[in-house]
C-alpha positions in Angstrom: 0.0 0.0 0.0 2.7 2.5 1.0 4.6 1.8 -2.3 1.5 2.4 -4.4 0.7 5.7 -2.6 4.3 6.8 -2.8 4.5 6.1 -6.5 1.3 8.0 -7.3 2.4 11.0 -5.2 5.8 11.1 -6.9 4.1 11.0 -10.4 1.8 13.9 -9.4 4.7 15.9 -7.9 6.9 15.3 -11.0 3.9 16.4 -13.1 3.7 19.7 -11.1 7.4 20.4 -11.6 7.2 19.4 -15.3 4.4 22.0 -15.5 7.0 24.7 -15.1 8.2 23.8 -18.6 4.9 23.0 -20.3 1.4 24.4 -20.1 -0.3 22.7 -17.1 -2.8 23.4 -14.4 -3.2 22.1 -10.9 -6.4 22.0 -8.8 -8.6 20.3 -6.2 -11.9 18.6 -6.6 -14.6 16.9 -4.5 -18.2 15.9 -4.4 -20.5 12.9 -4.0 -20.6 9.5 -5.5 -23.5 7.1 -6.1 -22.5 3.4 -6.1 -24.8 1.0 -7.8 -24.8 -2.6 -6.5 -26.7 -5.5 -8.2 -28.0 -7.7 -5.5 -29.6 -11.1 -6.2 -33.0 -11.5 -4.4 -33.4 -15.3 -4.6 -36.1 -16.2 -7.1 -37.2 -12.6 -7.5 -34.1 -11.7 -9.7 -31.7 -8.9 -9.3 -32.3 -5.7 -7.4 -30.3 -2.5 -7.8 -29.1 -0.9 -4.5 -27.5 2.6 -4.4 -25.1 3.8 -1.7 -24.1 7.4 -1.3 -20.4 8.3 -0.6 -18.0 11.2 -1.0 -14.6 12.0 -2.6 -11.9 14.7 -2.5 -8.5 15.1 -4.0 -6.3 16.9 -6.5 -5.6 16.9 -10.2 -2.9 17.9 -12.7 -3.9 18.8 -16.3 -1.2 18.8 -19.0 -1.9 20.4 -22.4 -0.8 18.2 -25.2 -2.0 19.9 -28.5 -5.0 20.6 -30.7 -7.5 20.5 -27.9 -6.2 17.4 -26.2 -4.9 17.2 -22.6 -3.7 14.6 -20.2 -5.3 14.8 -16.8 -4.2 12.7 -13.8 -6.0 12.7 -10.5 -5.6 11.3 -7.0 -8.8 11.0 -5.1 -9.7 9.7 -1.6 -13.1 8.0 -1.7 -15.3 7.1 1.2 -18.2 4.8 0.7 -19.8 3.4 3.9 -17.2 1.3 5.6 -14.9 1.3 2.6 -12.1 3.8 2.0 -10.0 3.7 -1.1 -7.7 5.8 -3.4 -8.7 6.4 -7.0 -6.0 7.4 -9.5 -7.5 8.0 -13.0 -5.4 8.9 -16.0 -7.6 10.7 -18.6 -7.2 11.7 -22.2 -9.2 14.9 -22.2 -10.7 16.5 -25.3 -11.8 20.2 -25.2 -14.9 20.6 -27.4 -14.7 24.3 -26.7 -13.5 26.5 -23.9 -16.3 25.3 -21.6 -17.0 21.7 -22.4 -14.7 18.7 -22.0 -14.9 14.9 -22.4 -12.4 12.7 -20.4 -11.9 9.0 -20.9 -9.3 6.5 -19.5 -8.5 3.9 -17.0 -8.6 4.4 -13.2 -6.6 2.5 -10.7 -8.3 1.9 -7.3 -6.5 0.8 -4.2 -8.8 -0.3 -1.3 -7.4 0.6 2.1 -9.6 -1.7 4.2 -10.7 -4.5 1.8 -10.4 -8.1 2.9 -9.1 -9.5 -0.4 -8.1 -8.1 -3.8 -7.0 -4.5 -2.9 -6.1 -3.3 -6.4 -8.7 -2.9 -9.2 -8.6 -1.3 -12.6 -11.7 0.3 -14.0 -12.8 2.4 -17.0 -14.0 6.0 -16.6 -16.0 8.3 -18.9 -16.3 11.9 -17.6 -17.7 15.2 -18.7 -16.7 18.6 -17.4 -18.3 22.0 -17.8 -16.3 25.2 -17.0 -18.6 27.5 -15.0 -15.7 30.0 -14.8 -12.0 30.0 -15.8 -11.2 28.4 -12.4 -14.4 26.5 -11.4 -15.8 23.4 -13.2 -18.7 21.1 -12.7 -17.9 17.5 -13.5 -19.6 14.1 -13.8 -17.9 10.8 -14.3 -19.1 7.2 -14.6 -16.8 4.4 -13.6 -17.4 0.9 -14.9 -16.3 -2.1 -12.9 -15.1 -5.1 -14.9 -15.5 -7.7 -12.2 -18.7 -9.0 -10.6 -17.8 -7.5 -7.2 -16.9 -4.1 -8.7 -20.0 -1.9 -8.9 -20.5 0.9 -11.3 -20.2 4.4 -9.8 -21.5 7.9 -10.7 -19.5 10.9 -9.4 -20.9 14.4 -9.3 -18.7 17.3 -8.1 -16.8 20.5 -8.5 -13.2 21.2 -9.4 -11.2 24.3 -8.7 -8.0 25.3 -10.6 -5.4 26.8 -8.3 
């Protein structure tokens, strides 16, 4: 666990220092998440259960070219009794100055899970810039394993 956290923090820190040479932005974000669990109800079939959680963290956004950016994040997520780190790596496309689409993998490290602690998922996100510093974002995370639920994140980001 310590090695994973250390590696992610080093990558974000290097990204911040690399930003002195290239066009990049650093910020914070947070909000709520809705986690969708499919629960089998015996002979009645599956039932969708939703649990409310929270998240907070930071991001670094690197400009690549022609409306494309690379955005990395490190988020702490709380969901009931579960706490985990989420580190997505997004390819970000700027449709215009205010609307962005982000897609990419996310690595999740569960801090207090009783078995497989590391999971890789797929994210699709949208962001709308309310001002030059504040954005409203929504992302949907798809779990690939049966035990990995799908999650909807809604929140705000602030560029420092």
